[in-house]
N, C-alpha and C positions, 0 to 999 in steps of 0.2 A: 859285973858292970862292963858295958861295952866300951871299947876304945873310941877315941874321937873319930877315927876313920870309919868304924862300924856305925857310929851314931850318924855320921853324915851320909854314908851309903844308904842307910835305911830310911832316911828322911824323905817324905813326899815333897816334891819340888815343882816350882813353876819357873820356866825360862821365858823371859820377856825381851831379851836382846841377843838374838842369834841371826846371822846373815846366812841364808841357805847357800848362797854362792861361796861362803866362807867355810862350809862344811865339806868341800870337795877334797877328800883325802887323796894323796898321791896315787894310791892303788886304783881308786875309781877314776882318777884323771887318766891314767894309762889305759884302763879298760874302755873308757868312752872314746879316747883317741883311736884305739884299734878298731872299735865298732864303726866309727865314722871315717876311717881311712885318713886320719890326720897324723902327719909325721911330727913327732916330738923327739928331741934327743933323749937317749936312755938316761944320761945324766947331763945336767946343764947348770948354769948359774942359778937357776930357779929351784933346784932340788938338791937336797943334801946328799952326801956320798952314799948313804945307806938307803936312799929313796923313801925314807919314812917321814920326811918333813921338808918344808920349803925354806929357802934361805933369804933373809932380809934382816935389817937392823933398826929400821925406824918406819914411821908412817909412810914416807915417800917411797922407800924401797919396797915396802909391803904392797902398796898399790901398783907398783911397777910389775909385780909378780901376779897379783890378784886378778887384774882384768884380762891379761893375755891368756891365763889358764882357762877362762870361761869359754874360749873358742871351741872347746870339745863338746859343749852343750848345744845341740842342734835340734833334737827331736823331742816330742812330748815324752817319749820313753826315757830319754836322758834326764829330763827334769824330774820325772817320777822317781827314777833310781836315786838321784841326788837327795831328794826330800825324804824318801823312805829310808835311805841309809842313815840320815841324821835322826829321824824319828825312832828308828830301831835302837840306835846308840843311846839316845836320850831315855827311852823306855828302860834300857838296861841299867840306867843310873837313877831310876825311880822318879823321872820327870813325868808328872801326871798331866801337865798342861804346858803347851809351848805356843808362843806368839812369834812368828818367824818373818823376818824381813826378806824381801826379794827386790831386785833391781831390774825392772823390765827394760829400761833404756840401755842397759849394758848388753842386751840381747837384740832388741829391735833395731838398734843402731848398726848392727852387723847383719841384718837381714832375717832374723828369726822373728816370727810373728808373735804378737802379744798372746794370742789364743794358744799357741803352742806352749808357751812358757807357763801360763796359769793353768791350763788343762792338766799338764803333767804334775804340777804341784798339788792341784786339787785332788787328783786321783790318789796321790800318796796320803793326803790327809784322810780321805774317806777310808782307805785301807787300814791306816793306823787306828782310826776310831773303831772300825769294825773288828779288826783282828787283835789289836793290842789294848783296846779300851782306853786309848789316850784321847785327850782333848787338845785340839790344835787349831790355829787360825793363821791367816796371812796379813802382813802389813806391807803395803806397797811403798817403796822409797823412791824419791826423786834424787837424781845425781846432781849435787849442788855445783859441780864444775861444768855443767852443761847449761844451755840457755833456758830461761824460765818458760819461753814459748814451747819448747820441747816437753817440759814438765806438764804444761797445761794440755798439750795434745795427748800426752800419755794418760792424764787423768780422764780426758774425754773418752779415750779408747777403752779405759777400764770400766766405764759405766755399765755396759751390759753384764759385767761380772761383779756388780756391786755386792751381791750377797755372799760372794766368796772372799771378800776383803774386809777386814774389820776396821782398818785405819790406814793412814798414810804417814810417811816419815821423810826425813831428809838426811842423806849420808854422803860419803866420799870426801874429797879434799876440801877442807874448811878454809884454807888460806885464800883471802880475797873473795870469799863466797859467803857473805853473811846470810843469816836466815831471812832478813828483810828483803833480800833479792827475790824471794818466793812468796811474799805476803799475799799477792793476789791468787796464787795457786792454792794456798792453804785456805783462804777465804772461800773459794769455790768448793774445796773439799768439805769444809764444814757445812756449807749449804746442802751438799749432797748427803749429809748425815754421817760422814766419816769422823772418827776420832783422829787426833793429831799428836804426833811426837816429832822431836827434832834431835839430831845428834849435836851436842856441844862438846866436842872432843877435848881431852885434857891438855892443858898447857899449850894451847894454840894462841896465836896472836889475837888479841881482842876477845879472849874467852869470856870475860865478864860482860862485855858489851853484847855479845851474842846471846848469853843466857838472859840478859835483860830484855833483849828483843823478843825471844820466844815466849817469855812470860808476859810482857806488857803489851807487845804489839800483835803477835800472832795468837797468843792465848792457847798454848799447848795443854794437852791433858797429861803428858809425861815429858821427861827429858832423858835422853840417852847419853850416858857418861855424866858430864855436868858437875864433877866433884870440885872444880874450881870455884863453885858457888861459895865455898867456905871463905873466900876473900871478901865477900860482901854480906854482912849480917842482915841488911835490909832484904836482900833477895832470899836468904835462908828463911827469914820470917814469912816471906810471901809464899814460898812453896809449902811451908807448914800450914799456913792459914787456908790455902787452897787444896791441901791434901795431894799435892802433885808429887809423884814418885820419881826417883832417879834409878836408871838401870845401869849399874856399875859393873865393870869387867876387870877384876884385879890381875889376872894372868896376862891379858893383852896389854894392860897398862904397863906392866913390868918389861914388856918387850919394846914398845914404841917410845917409851920415855925411861928415865932413870929411876922411877918410883912406881910401885904398884898402887899407891894412893890408899893403902890400908888405914893409915892414921886418919885421913880425911873421911873415909867411909865410916869408920867407927865414931869419929866426932859427930858426924851428921846423924848417925843412928841414935846416939845418946842424946842428941838435941831434939829428937822426935821426928826427924825427916824420914820419909818412907823410902830409904835406900834399899836396893836389892842387889843380888849377885847373879851374874850371867856369864856366858862363855864367849860371846862376840863372834869370832871367826875361828872356831876350835881346831879345824884341820891345819890352820896356819900357826896358831899360837900354842898348839899342843896341850890344850886343856878344855875339857867339857865341864859340865856343871860340878861334878864331884871334885875335880881338880881345883876349880875356882873356890869352892867352899873350903877345901883343905888349905888352900893358900891363905885364906883369912884365918883359919884355925891355927896354923903354924906360925904365921909371920905377923899377925896383928893381935893386939890385946883384946881378945873377944871371948866371951863365955859361951857355953852351950845354949844358955837361954837367949843370948843375943843372936846366935846362929838360927835358932827357931824364929826369932823376931824378924830376921832378914827374910826368911821364907814366908812368914805370915804377911809381911809387907808386900811381897810379890803377888800373893793371892789377892790381897786387898786392892792393889792397883791394877790387877789384870783386867782385860776387856772381855769379861765373861759375865754371865748372869749371876745375880745374888744367890740363887739356889746353888749353882756350881761352886761359888766362893765358899759358902757355908759348908758344903760337902768336903771340899779340899782342906779347909782350915780344921774341920773336925778330925780328919785323918792325921793332920800335922800335930794337933794337940794330943791325940792318942799316942803318937810316936813319942812325943816329949814325956808324957806321963809314964810310958812303959820302959823308958830308958833313963 
C-alpha cells in the first residue's frame, strides 16, 4: 500500500492557477540578472539569507517583492527560460496539463514588447508539448490596480496572438479595484471568443461583493481563489448550478493570511462545488503542486478519494477539449484503482 505522499506524487494532475512570473526561482533570477547585466544585491531584503527563497509576510509585502523581480525579464529567451523551467518542474510532479497566467502589462509598462513576452512563453509551451508530452496553455491577466484603458489596449494588442491565449483573467492588488472596474474589458474579451476568470482573493475587503460581481455581472467561467464564497450560501448554489470551478491555493493562503482555508475547501468540495488545488506563485510560496496536495492531505480532513475528486474537478473545469479531458480523467481513475 503506497504512502499518502507516494499516492500524491503518482497522481496525474492539472494545474489551473499558476502565475508564470511567480515561478521565478531565486537561482534563475540571479542567472537572468547576470545575463542582462542587471545589478542586484547578493542578499537583500527581498531574498532570504540562504538565497533559496524570498522574504515577505502578507499580500502587500509579497507584491512589493514580486514586481521588482520581473525587471530581469527582458528578452524572449528570458521568458522562454522562465516558462520552460516551470513546465519542467511541473512535469517532474506529474502535472499533465497546465493553464498558466501571465501579466503582459507588468512587462510592456517597462518597455518590453508584448511580442517578446508571448513569443518566449509560446516557444516554451511548444517545446514542453514536443519533448515532455505535456499539455499547456496561456491565460492573459489584466492588472487590476492599473487603468481599464490600459487593459483594453493590452487586449487589442493580444488579438494577433489569439490562438496562443485560451482565456483572460484579472489579478494583482484587489483593494479598491473591484472586478466591475473591468466589465467592459471582459465584455470585449468574450466577444473575441476568450474564456474568462477573475481573482477573488481570500479575506479581502468586499470579498463577497466581488464574487457576486464576477458571477452575476461579468459572467466568469471560473473563479481564482474565491473560498470566501462559503459566507453566502446563495452564491455557493449559483456556482454549483453553473458548474463554475474555484482554483484554490492552500500553501499561498497560509502565507498571505492566517489560515490556509483547508476547512473551507473541504466544505465546498463536499457540497459539490468544483474546487481544485493549485500552486499560485510557487517560487515565492515554496510549494508546487505536490506540496499543495500534501498540505491538504496533512492539515485538512480529506480522504484519498477526495484528493482524486479534487484533481478530477481540475480536469473537468480545464479549458481543453472533451477528448483531452476524457484521456486525463482515465489516467487519474487508473491511478486511483491501482493504489
